[in-house]
C-alpha positions as CSV (number, residue, x, y, z in Angstrom):
1,M,-21.6,-36.2,52.2
2,K,-19.2,-33.9,53.6
3,S,-17.4,-34.7,56.8
4,A,-17.8,-32.3,59.7
5,V,-13.8,-30.8,60.3
6,L,-12.9,-30.3,64.0
7,L,-10.4,-27.7,63.8
8,D,-7.8,-27.4,66.7
9,I,-7.4,-24.0,67.8
10,S,-5.8,-24.4,70.8
11,R,-2.7,-22.7,69.9
12,L,-4.8,-19.3,68.9
13,I,-6.5,-19.6,72.4
14,W,-3.4,-19.7,74.3
15,G,-1.5,-17.4,72.4
16,A,-4.0,-14.6,71.7
17,K,-2.4,-12.6,74.5
18,R,0.2,-11.6,72.2
19,V,0.1,-8.3,70.6
20,G,1.0,-9.7,67.0
21,P,0.8,-13.2,65.7
22,T,3.7,-15.5,64.8
23,G,3.6,-16.7,60.9
24,I,2.1,-20.2,62.6
25,D,-0.8,-17.7,64.4
26,R,-1.4,-16.4,61.1
27,I,-1.8,-19.8,59.1
28,E,-4.3,-21.1,61.8
29,L,-6.4,-17.9,62.0
30,A,-6.4,-17.7,58.6
31,Y,-7.9,-21.3,58.3
32,A,-9.9,-20.7,61.0
33,Q,-11.7,-18.1,59.3
34,H,-12.0,-19.9,56.0
35,V,-14.0,-23.2,57.7
36,L,-16.5,-20.9,59.7
37,A,-17.0,-18.8,55.9
38,Q,-17.4,-22.4,54.5
39,Q,-19.9,-23.9,57.1
40,A,-22.7,-23.6,55.1
41,S,-21.3,-26.2,52.9
42,R,-18.8,-28.2,55.1
43,P,-19.8,-28.5,58.9
44,A,-17.3,-27.5,61.2
45,Y,-16.3,-26.9,65.0
46,L,-13.3,-24.8,66.7
47,V,-12.0,-27.2,69.6
48,L,-9.8,-27.0,72.0
49,H,-7.9,-29.5,72.7
50,V,-6.3,-30.9,76.3
51,S,-4.5,-33.9,76.1
52,G,-6.7,-35.6,74.0
53,L,-10.1,-34.3,75.2
54,L,-12.1,-32.0,72.6
55,F,-13.9,-28.9,73.6
56,A,-15.8,-27.2,70.9
57,L,-16.7,-23.6,70.9
58,S,-20.2,-22.6,69.9
59,T,-20.6,-21.3,66.4
60,T,-21.2,-18.0,67.9
61,G,-18.4,-17.6,70.3
62,G,-15.9,-19.4,67.7
63,R,-16.7,-16.6,65.4
64,R,-17.0,-13.9,68.0
65,F,-13.3,-14.9,69.4
66,V,-11.9,-14.8,66.1
67,E,-13.0,-11.9,64.6
68,D,-12.0,-10.3,68.2
69,L,-8.5,-11.6,67.7
70,A,-8.2,-10.7,64.4
71,S,-8.7,-7.0,64.7
72,R,-6.5,-6.9,67.6
73,W,-3.8,-8.3,65.5
74,R,-4.3,-5.9,62.5
75,G,-3.5,-3.1,64.8
76,S,-6.9,-1.8,65.4
77,A,-6.8,-2.1,69.0
78,P,-4.2,-0.7,71.6
79,V,-0.7,-1.7,72.2
80,Q,0.6,0.3,75.2
81,K,0.6,-1.8,78.2
82,R,-2.3,-0.9,79.4
83,G,-4.9,-0.8,76.7
84,H,-3.4,-4.2,75.6
85,L,-3.5,-6.2,79.1
86,L,-7.4,-5.1,79.1
87,A,-8.1,-5.7,75.3
88,V,-6.7,-9.6,76.1
89,V,-8.7,-9.3,79.5
90,K,-11.8,-9.1,77.6
91,T,-11.2,-11.5,74.7
92,Y,-10.3,-14.1,77.3
93,W,-13.4,-13.7,79.3
94,R,-16.0,-13.4,76.4
95,L,-14.2,-16.7,75.1
96,F,-14.5,-18.7,78.6
97,T,-17.8,-16.8,79.0
98,S,-19.0,-18.8,75.6
99,V,-20.8,-22.0,75.1
100,W,-18.8,-24.9,75.2
101,I,-20.0,-28.4,73.9
102,P,-17.4,-31.0,76.1
103,G,-16.6,-34.3,74.0
104,P,-19.8,-36.2,75.0
105,W,-22.1,-33.8,73.7
106,L,-20.1,-33.1,71.2
107,R,-20.1,-36.9,69.7
108,R,-23.7,-36.2,70.2
109,K,-23.7,-33.6,67.4
110,L,-21.5,-35.5,65.1
111,R,-24.0,-38.1,64.8
112,K,-26.3,-36.1,62.7
113,H,-23.7,-35.8,60.2
114,A,-23.4,-39.4,59.7
115,T,-20.2,-39.3,58.3
116,P,-16.8,-39.7,59.9
117,P,-15.4,-36.0,61.3
118,I,-11.6,-34.7,59.6
119,F,-9.6,-33.7,62.8
120,L,-7.5,-30.6,61.4
121,V,-4.2,-29.8,63.2
122,V,-2.4,-26.3,62.0
123,S,0.0,-26.0,64.5
124,H,1.9,-28.9,65.3
125,H,-0.3,-29.3,68.5
126,H,0.3,-32.2,70.5
127,V,1.1,-34.0,66.9
128,G,4.0,-35.8,69.0
129,H,1.9,-37.1,71.7
130,G,0.7,-40.5,69.4
131,Y,-1.9,-41.3,72.7
132,T,-3.8,-38.5,72.1
133,I,-4.4,-38.2,68.3
134,R,-5.0,-41.8,68.4
135,R,-7.7,-41.3,71.5
136,I,-9.1,-38.8,69.1
137,R,-9.4,-40.8,66.3
138,R,-10.8,-43.6,68.4
139,V,-13.2,-41.8,70.3
140,F,-14.6,-39.8,67.4
141,G,-14.0,-42.2,64.6
142,A,-12.2,-39.1,62.7
143,K,-9.7,-39.2,60.1
144,A,-6.5,-36.5,61.0
145,V,-4.7,-34.0,58.3
146,C,-2.0,-32.3,59.6
147,F,0.0,-28.8,58.5
148,I,3.6,-29.2,58.2
149,H,5.5,-25.8,58.7
150,D,9.2,-27.3,58.3
151,L,11.1,-30.0,59.0
152,I,14.3,-27.5,60.3
153,P,14.6,-29.1,63.5
154,I,15.4,-32.8,62.3
155,D,17.5,-31.2,59.1
156,Y,19.5,-28.5,61.1
157,P,19.0,-29.5,65.1
158,E,21.7,-26.9,65.3
159,Y,19.8,-24.1,64.8
160,C,16.8,-25.1,67.4
161,K,16.6,-25.5,71.1
162,P,17.8,-28.9,72.4
163,R,15.3,-31.8,72.6
164,T,13.5,-30.4,69.4
165,E,14.8,-32.9,67.2
166,L,13.7,-35.4,69.4
167,R,10.2,-33.6,69.9
168,H,9.9,-33.4,65.9
169,H,11.0,-36.5,65.4
170,R,8.1,-38.1,67.1
171,A,5.6,-35.7,65.6
172,I,6.5,-36.2,61.6
173,A,7.0,-39.9,62.7
174,N,3.7,-39.7,63.7
175,V,2.1,-37.9,60.8
176,G,3.5,-40.5,59.2
177,R,1.8,-43.5,61.2
178,I,-1.6,-41.7,62.2
179,F,-2.6,-39.2,59.6
180,E,-4.2,-39.6,56.2
181,A,-2.9,-36.5,55.0
182,A,-0.7,-33.5,55.4
183,I,-0.4,-29.9,54.0
184,V,3.2,-28.7,53.3
185,N,3.8,-25.2,52.8
186,S,6.6,-25.4,50.1
187,E,7.8,-28.0,47.9
188,T,11.1,-27.3,49.8
189,T,9.0,-28.8,53.2
190,A,7.4,-31.5,50.8
191,Q,10.4,-32.8,49.6
192,S,12.0,-33.3,53.4
193,L,8.8,-34.6,54.4
194,R,8.8,-37.6,51.4
195,S,12.5,-37.5,52.2
196,Y,12.3,-38.7,56.1
197,L,9.0,-41.0,55.4
198,A,11.2,-42.9,52.7
199,T,13.4,-43.8,55.9
200,M,10.5,-45.3,58.2
201,S,9.3,-48.8,57.7
202,G,6.0,-50.0,56.6
203,Q,3.1,-48.7,54.2
204,T,1.2,-46.3,56.7
205,A,3.9,-43.6,55.8
206,S,3.8,-44.3,52.1
207,Q,0.6,-43.7,52.1
208,L,0.3,-40.3,53.3
209,K,-1.1,-37.9,51.2
210,I,1.0,-34.7,50.6
211,R,-0.5,-31.5,49.0
212,V,1.4,-28.5,48.4
213,A,-0.3,-25.1,49.0
214,M,1.7,-21.7,50.2
215,P,0.1,-19.9,53.1
216,G,-2.0,-17.1,51.6
217,V,0.1,-13.3,52.1
218,R,-1.2,-9.2,52.3
219,A,0.3,-6.7,52.6
220,F,1.0,-5.1,56.0
221,P,-1.4,-2.8,57.1
222,V,-0.1,0.8,57.3
223,P,-1.6,3.4,60.3
224,D,-3.4,6.3,59.0
225,V,-0.4,8.0,61.7
226,A,3.1,6.6,60.1
227,T,5.0,5.1,63.1
228,K,8.1,6.9,63.7
229,T,11.3,6.0,61.8
230,P,14.9,6.8,61.2
231,D,15.5,9.7,59.3
232,R,18.4,8.2,57.3
233,P,18.7,5.4,55.3
234,Y,17.6,2.1,57.1
235,F,17.1,-1.5,56.6
236,V,13.9,-3.8,58.5
237,M,14.8,-7.4,59.6
238,L,12.0,-8.9,61.0
239,A,12.6,-12.7,62.5
240,T,12.3,-14.2,66.1
241,I,15.6,-13.9,67.4
242,E,16.8,-17.5,67.1
243,P,20.0,-19.3,65.2
244,K,18.4,-20.1,62.1
245,K,17.2,-16.1,61.4
246,N,21.0,-15.6,62.0
247,H,20.7,-12.3,63.2
248,L,24.5,-12.3,64.0
249,L,25.6,-11.9,60.3
250,L,24.0,-8.4,60.3
251,L,25.6,-7.1,63.8
252,N,28.7,-7.9,62.6
253,L,28.4,-6.5,59.3
254,W,26.9,-3.1,61.2
255,T,29.5,-3.4,63.5
256,R,32.2,-2.9,60.5
257,L,30.0,-0.1,59.2
258,A,30.0,2.0,62.0
259,T,33.8,1.8,62.1
260,S,34.0,2.5,58.3
261,M,31.5,5.0,57.4
262,A,30.8,8.3,58.4
263,A,27.0,8.3,58.5
264,P,26.2,4.4,57.9
265,P,22.5,3.2,57.5
266,Q,20.6,2.0,60.4
267,L,18.7,-1.1,61.0
268,L,16.2,-1.9,62.9
269,V,15.2,-5.4,64.5
270,I,11.9,-6.5,65.0
271,G,11.1,-9.2,66.2
272,S,10.6,-11.3,70.1
273,R,13.4,-12.8,71.7
274,G,13.7,-16.5,71.0
275,W,16.3,-18.9,72.1
276,D,19.8,-19.5,71.9
277,N,20.5,-15.8,71.6
278,E,22.6,-14.9,74.2
279,Q,25.5,-13.1,71.9
280,V,22.8,-11.0,70.1
281,V,21.1,-9.8,72.9
282,D,24.4,-8.9,74.0
283,M,25.3,-7.2,71.1
284,L,21.9,-5.3,70.9
285,E,21.9,-4.4,74.8
286,R,25.7,-3.6,75.4
287,S,27.8,-2.6,71.9
288,R,29.1,1.1,71.8
289,R,29.6,0.6,68.2
290,L,25.6,-0.6,67.4
291,R,24.2,1.9,69.8
292,G,22.3,4.8,67.6
293,L,22.4,2.6,64.6
294,V,20.8,-0.9,65.3
295,F,17.1,-0.1,67.2
296,E,15.5,-3.4,68.5
297,C,11.4,-3.6,68.2
298,R,10.0,-6.2,70.5
299,R,6.5,-5.5,70.7
300,M,5.2,-4.1,67.4
301,A,1.9,-4.7,66.2
302,D,1.2,-5.7,62.4
303,A,0.3,-1.6,61.1
304,D,3.2,-0.8,62.8
305,V,5.4,-3.0,60.8
306,G,4.1,-2.0,57.6
307,S,4.7,1.7,58.7
308,A,8.1,0.5,59.3
309,L,8.5,-1.5,56.1
310,K,7.7,1.2,53.9
311,G,9.8,3.6,54.3
312,A,13.2,1.0,54.5
313,R,15.3,0.6,51.7
314,A,14.4,-2.9,52.4
315,L,14.1,-6.4,54.1
316,L,16.9,-8.3,54.9
317,V,17.0,-12.1,55.6
318,P,19.4,-13.7,56.2
319,S,18.5,-16.9,57.3
320,L,20.3,-20.3,57.5
321,A,17.3,-22.5,56.8
322,E,13.5,-21.7,56.5
323,G,10.7,-23.6,55.7
324,F,8.8,-20.8,54.0
325,G,9.6,-17.6,54.6
326,L,6.4,-15.9,55.7
327,P,8.0,-12.1,56.1
328,L,10.0,-12.3,52.6
329,A,6.6,-12.7,51.6
330,E,4.6,-10.7,53.3
331,A,7.4,-7.6,52.5
332,L,7.5,-8.4,48.6
333,A,3.1,-8.5,48.7
334,S,3.9,-5.1,50.6
335,G,6.1,-3.4,47.8
336,V,9.1,-3.7,49.8
337,P,12.2,-5.1,48.7
338,A,13.6,-7.7,49.8
339,I,17.6,-9.3,50.2
340,C,17.8,-12.6,51.7
341,S,19.9,-15.3,52.0
342,D,20.0,-17.8,48.7
343,I,18.3,-21.3,50.4
344,P,15.9,-23.1,48.4
345,A,12.6,-22.3,50.5
346,L,13.2,-18.3,50.2
347,R,13.8,-19.1,46.4
348,E,10.4,-20.6,45.7
349,V,8.8,-17.9,47.3
350,G,10.7,-14.3,46.2
351,R,11.5,-16.2,42.8
352,D,13.4,-14.2,40.6
353,V,12.6,-10.7,42.5
354,P,15.0,-10.3,45.6
355,D,18.5,-10.1,45.5
356,F,20.3,-13.3,47.0
357,V,23.5,-13.3,48.7
358,D,25.0,-16.3,50.7
359,P,24.0,-16.6,54.4
360,L,27.4,-16.6,55.1
361,D,28.9,-14.1,52.6
362,L,29.7,-11.2,55.1
363,F,31.2,-8.8,52.6
364,G,28.7,-10.1,50.0
365,W,25.9,-8.7,52.2
366,R,28.0,-5.8,52.4
367,D,28.5,-4.8,49.1
368,A,24.4,-5.5,48.8
369,V,23.7,-2.9,52.2
370,L,25.5,-0.1,50.8
371,E,24.6,-0.6,47.2
372,Y,20.5,-0.4,47.9
373,T,21.7,2.5,50.8
374,E,22.7,4.6,47.7
375,P,19.4,7.0,46.9
376,H,19.5,6.6,43.0
377,S,20.4,2.6,43.4
378,K,19.7,0.7,40.3
379,R,20.2,-2.5,41.7
380,R,17.0,-1.3,44.2
381,A,15.6,0.4,41.0
382,D,16.0,-3.1,39.0
383,Q,14.2,-5.2,41.8
384,M,11.4,-2.6,42.1
385,I,10.8,-3.9,38.1
386,R,10.8,-7.0,38.9
387,L,8.7,-7.0,41.9
388,A,5.7,-5.4,40.0
389,H,5.4,-8.9,38.5
390,W,5.2,-11.1,41.5
391,H,2.1,-12.6,42.6
392,A,1.4,-13.2,45.9
393,P,0.6,-16.4,47.6
394,N,-3.5,-16.1,48.4
395,W,-5.4,-17.5,50.5
396,A,-8.2,-18.8,48.0
397,E,-5.7,-20.6,45.9
398,H,-4.3,-22.2,49.3
399,F,-7.9,-23.4,50.5
400,E,-8.8,-24.3,47.0
401,V,-6.0,-27.1,47.8
402,V,-6.7,-27.9,51.2
403,D,-10.3,-27.9,50.1
404,R,-10.0,-30.9,47.2
405,L,-8.0,-32.8,50.2
406,L,-10.8,-32.6,52.4
407,G,-12.8,-34.0,49.8
408,D,-10.8,-36.8,48.7
409,L,-11.3,-37.5,52.3
410,D,-14.7,-37.5,52.2
411,P,-17.0,-40.9,52.1
412,C,-17.6,-41.8,48.4
């Protein structure tokens, strides 16, 4: 008999106000859609996790919330400030007026399934709080599975918020000690996880089941009415403004282009502002050389991002570290060539398709950008040929791995 799944969608609930999803949001949303679609074969409950207390959404309420959120993030809902606000209020109103099942009633429903449930958390939500995870395991008799996106705060603490390293150490240590299994998005992340677990004492960490399953990737939707884009060659960078994304390299490059070319290409910087980004923000807001060349776009729905990418000479991904590289995969799935950092995770995703450049090689990036700017660029044309044979990771393959893992955790 298959165990019921308790999928924690806390991040989706608190993040439903966003105009567009982050990479982690996309993954959690895909998991919610999958478990709802598979309810005939495996019971599932979407749960809100508050300090170790679980509240389950009714099937109808959960399905309505997921469909509403997916529709809005696909770009079919308004992104103007007033229209977006009304859509968010509607989403939350329908969510919190749905039928909720508190913990005691949820335990009563789970007893009908006769097998211990599996608590599945996709967003690292409260994974660092060992007490709350242990409480869920104890109260519900649950096994626990976690999706791990990366170990960058441990491997590269210099690129992350202060104190993030400590929180990530706690989270990954808890995964090794408390969880039965972990799903990772790439072999790069798996290797980092195995190396970390090897430093832990005891047998528990060594018994953790680790499964590699690349997230599914889809092409960006393109609206019927195209978003206004620059009337000269342009490139796109799609990433939260934070140190590991290496925005400074491109801004310094475009500063050089502004002083060395009569008509340099333009750059669209798409993404929200993260942390430790004062120098990047200062350049975006105050640099006279970048004015009219570099444009920051902070509020864009997926459809508008797709429209912007469609006309770009390439997506630029100069990241210093990545666990997977979702924007790269989504751009390739959309038929858009990419120039990206020569780092393991991006090599794993892009394989031999993108043009790879050292993330610290300013002149290498300059040469690649200038070549791709040319209207009949051979280097770009060669990548388009390679791109035609690139296979995008898909959710069907991902969930085959996940479902096999859950099956391994079912009672014999």
